[in-house]
C-alpha positions in Angstrom: -51.2 -25.0 -35.4 -51.8 -21.8 -33.4 -50.2 -23.2 -30.3 -46.8 -23.7 -31.9 -46.2 -20.0 -32.6 -47.4 -19.1 -29.1 -45.1 -21.6 -27.5 -42.1 -20.3 -29.7 -42.9 -16.8 -28.7 -43.0 -17.7 -25.0 -39.6 -19.5 -25.3 -38.1 -16.5 -27.0 -39.4 -14.2 -24.2 -37.9 -16.6 -21.7 -34.6 -16.6 -23.5 -34.5 -12.8 -23.7 -35.3 -12.5 -20.0 -32.6 -15.0 -19.2 -30.0 -13.2 -21.4 -31.0 -9.8 -19.9 -30.6 -11.2 -16.4 -27.3 -12.8 -17.3 -25.9 -9.6 -18.8 -27.2 -7.5 -15.9 -25.6 -9.7 -13.3 -22.4 -9.8 -15.3 -22.4 -6.0 -15.4 -23.0 -5.6 -11.7 -20.4 -8.2 -10.9 -17.8 -6.4 -13.1 -18.7 -3.1 -11.5 -18.3 -4.5 -8.0 -15.0 -6.2 -9.0 -13.5 -2.9 -10.2 -14.7 -1.0 -7.1 -13.2 -3.6 -4.9 -10.0 -3.7 -6.8 -9.6 0.1 -6.6 -10.3 0.0 -2.9 -7.7 -2.7 -2.3 -5.2 -0.8 -4.4 -5.8 2.4 -2.6 -5.4 0.7 0.8 -2.2 -1.0 -0.3 -0.8 2.4 -1.5 -1.7 4.0 1.8 0.0 1.2 3.8 3.1 1.5 1.6 3.3 5.3 2.1 3.0 4.8 5.8 5.9 2.3 5.8 7.9 4.7 3.7 7.4 7.5 6.2 8.3 5.3 9.1 11.5 4.2 7.3 12.4 7.8 6.6 11.9 8.8 10.2 14.0 5.9 11.4 16.8 6.6 9.0 16.8 10.3 9.9 16.9 9.5 13.6 19.9 7.2 13.1 21.7 9.7 11.0 21.1 12.4 13.7 22.4 10.0 16.4 25.6 9.2 14.4 26.1 12.9 13.6 25.8 13.8 17.3 28.3 11.1 18.2 30.8 12.3 15.6 30.4 15.9 16.6 30.9 15.0 20.3 34.0 13.0 19.4 35.4 15.8 17.3 34.7 18.3 20.1 36.5 16.0 22.6 39.5 15.7 20.3 39.7 19.5 19.8 39.3 20.3 23.5 41.8 17.8 24.8 45.5 18.6 24.6 46.7 15.0 24.3 44.3 12.2 23.6 45.5 8.7 24.4 43.6 5.4 24.2 42.6 5.4 27.9 41.2 9.0 27.9 39.2 8.3 24.7 37.9 5.0 26.2 36.8 7.0 29.3 35.0 9.5 27.0 33.2 6.8 25.1 
């Protein structure tokens, strides 16, 4: 009869060790998941901000180019006495 309680005690120790290991691995897995998710999210945010800056610079450069063209055309029209189609075509 004395072997039955010892065997039951050994099984309960094995089960508690197993549950402790399972919970520990679950906790470590969740921690690594959240760290990885935060890292991926931060990287995606940085890439998005970089693309936004590139788009802003491209738009600003195009607006400056169009503004320069319009100012040049306005200056040409103000400087010339009579602007006809041929003279404007030569300017452009």
